[in-house]
C-alpha positions as CSV (number, residue, x, y, z in Angstrom):
1,X,-64.9,0.1,152.6
2,X,-64.3,1.8,156.0
3,X,-60.8,0.3,156.2
4,X,-60.0,1.7,152.7
5,X,-61.3,5.1,153.6
6,X,-59.4,5.2,156.8
7,X,-56.2,4.1,154.9
8,X,-56.7,6.9,152.3
9,X,-57.2,9.5,155.1
10,X,-54.2,8.3,157.0
11,X,-51.9,8.4,153.9
12,X,-53.3,11.9,153.0
13,X,-52.5,13.2,156.5
14,X,-49.0,11.7,156.5
15,X,-48.3,13.2,153.1
16,X,-49.6,16.6,154.2
17,X,-47.4,16.5,157.3
18,X,-44.3,15.5,155.3
19,X,-45.0,18.3,152.8
20,X,-45.4,20.9,155.6
21,X,-42.2,19.7,157.4
22,X,-39.9,19.2,154.4
23,X,-41.1,21.7,151.8
24,X,-43.1,24.6,153.2
25,X,-41.1,25.2,156.4
26,X,-37.7,24.6,154.8
27,X,-35.6,27.7,154.5
28,X,-35.5,28.8,150.9
29,X,-33.2,31.8,150.3
30,X,-34.8,32.7,147.0
31,X,-38.3,32.6,148.6
32,X,-37.0,34.7,151.5
33,X,-35.6,37.2,148.9
34,X,-39.0,37.4,147.2
35,X,-40.6,38.0,150.6
36,X,-38.2,40.9,151.1
37,X,-39.0,42.3,147.7
38,X,-42.7,42.1,148.4
39,X,-42.2,43.9,151.7
40,X,-40.3,46.6,150.0
41,X,-42.9,46.9,147.3
42,X,-45.7,47.2,149.8
43,X,-43.9,49.9,151.8
44,X,-42.4,51.9,148.9
45,X,-44.7,51.7,145.9
46,X,-48.2,53.1,145.2
47,X,-51.1,50.8,145.7
48,X,-51.9,50.8,142.0
49,X,-48.4,49.9,140.9
50,X,-48.2,47.1,138.3
51,X,-45.4,44.5,138.6
52,X,-44.1,42.1,136.0
53,X,-43.3,39.0,138.1
54,X,-45.0,35.5,138.1
55,X,-45.5,35.0,141.8
56,X,-48.8,34.7,143.7
57,X,-46.8,34.9,146.9
58,X,-45.5,38.3,145.8
59,X,-49.1,39.5,145.0
60,X,-50.4,38.4,148.4
61,X,-47.6,39.9,150.4
62,X,-47.1,43.1,148.5
63,X,-50.8,43.6,147.8
64,X,-49.9,44.8,144.3
65,X,-51.2,43.8,140.8
66,X,-49.3,41.5,138.4
67,X,-49.2,41.6,134.6
68,X,-49.9,37.8,134.6
69,X,-49.5,34.8,136.8
70,X,-49.7,31.1,135.9
71,X,-51.7,30.5,139.1
72,X,-54.6,32.6,137.7
73,X,-55.3,30.3,134.9
74,X,-57.4,27.8,136.9
75,X,-59.5,30.6,138.4
76,X,-60.0,32.2,134.9
77,X,-61.9,29.1,133.7
78,X,-64.8,30.5,135.6
79,X,-64.6,33.8,133.7
80,X,-63.7,32.6,130.2
81,X,-63.8,35.9,128.5
82,X,-60.4,36.8,130.0
83,X,-58.8,33.4,129.7
84,X,-57.2,33.8,126.2
85,X,-55.8,37.2,127.2
86,X,-54.4,35.9,130.4
87,X,-52.9,32.8,128.7
88,X,-51.2,35.1,126.1
89,X,-49.7,37.2,128.8
90,X,-48.5,34.1,130.7
91,X,-46.9,32.6,127.6
92,X,-45.2,35.9,126.7
93,X,-43.8,36.2,130.2
94,X,-42.6,32.6,130.1
95,X,-41.0,33.1,126.7
96,X,-39.2,36.2,128.0
97,X,-38.0,34.6,131.3
98,X,-34.2,34.6,131.6
99,X,-33.7,37.6,129.4
100,X,-33.8,41.0,131.1
101,X,-34.2,43.0,127.8
102,X,-37.1,40.8,126.8
103,X,-38.8,41.2,130.2
104,X,-38.3,45.0,129.9
105,X,-39.9,45.0,126.5
106,X,-42.8,43.0,127.9
107,X,-43.2,45.4,130.8
108,X,-43.3,48.3,128.4
109,X,-46.0,46.6,126.3
110,X,-48.2,46.2,129.4
111,X,-47.2,49.5,131.0
112,X,-45.8,47.8,134.1
113,X,-44.3,50.1,136.7
114,X,-41.7,47.6,137.9
115,X,-40.0,44.4,136.7
116,X,-38.8,41.8,139.3
117,X,-35.9,39.7,137.9
118,X,-33.6,37.2,139.4
119,X,-30.3,38.9,140.1
120,X,-27.9,38.1,137.2
121,X,-24.9,36.0,138.1
122,X,-22.5,38.0,136.0
123,X,-22.0,41.8,135.7
124,X,-24.8,42.5,133.2
125,X,-25.2,46.1,132.1
126,X,-28.7,47.2,133.0
127,X,-29.9,50.5,131.6
128,X,-33.0,50.6,133.8
129,X,-33.1,52.2,137.2
130,X,-32.6,49.6,140.0
131,X,-35.3,50.5,142.6
132,X,-34.4,47.7,145.0
133,X,-32.0,44.8,145.1
134,X,-31.1,41.9,147.4
135,X,-28.8,39.0,146.9
136,X,-31.4,37.1,144.8
137,X,-33.6,39.7,143.0
138,X,-33.5,43.1,141.3
139,X,-36.5,45.4,141.0
140,X,-36.2,47.5,137.9
141,X,-38.2,50.7,137.8
142,X,-39.9,51.7,134.6
143,X,-40.2,55.4,133.6
144,X,-43.6,57.0,133.3
145,X,-43.4,56.6,129.5
146,X,-42.7,52.9,129.9
147,X,-39.7,50.6,130.1
148,X,-37.4,51.5,127.2
């Protein structure tokens, strides 16, 4: 039993080290872009601004609220009264992914102040005000009366 436990611990430590070396510390341009967006949001938006983006990393770094995040679902099992609403928001966000007009409609529905979208590869006409951009992301600002 001791040998089995020691083997499991050893494999676990090796897997953790491999993950940290090859995944977490690997340079990821899109993640770096999201870090820049979060830094911009923290420095240039009000503390009560609401963002439409599914990224716990963004929430932690920007210290701003999100409309919904898939990572919240596990935590919400402890507070079940909000689970169905959170799941509905996540599913709506997932369905709108990839379509800037659909994301803007969703942001309007939930009165989000900003929408973070991957930068389109082609020259897509965007009627929203671009509050921030980098090579990977655009942050679209919603008007006080909503994203329309």
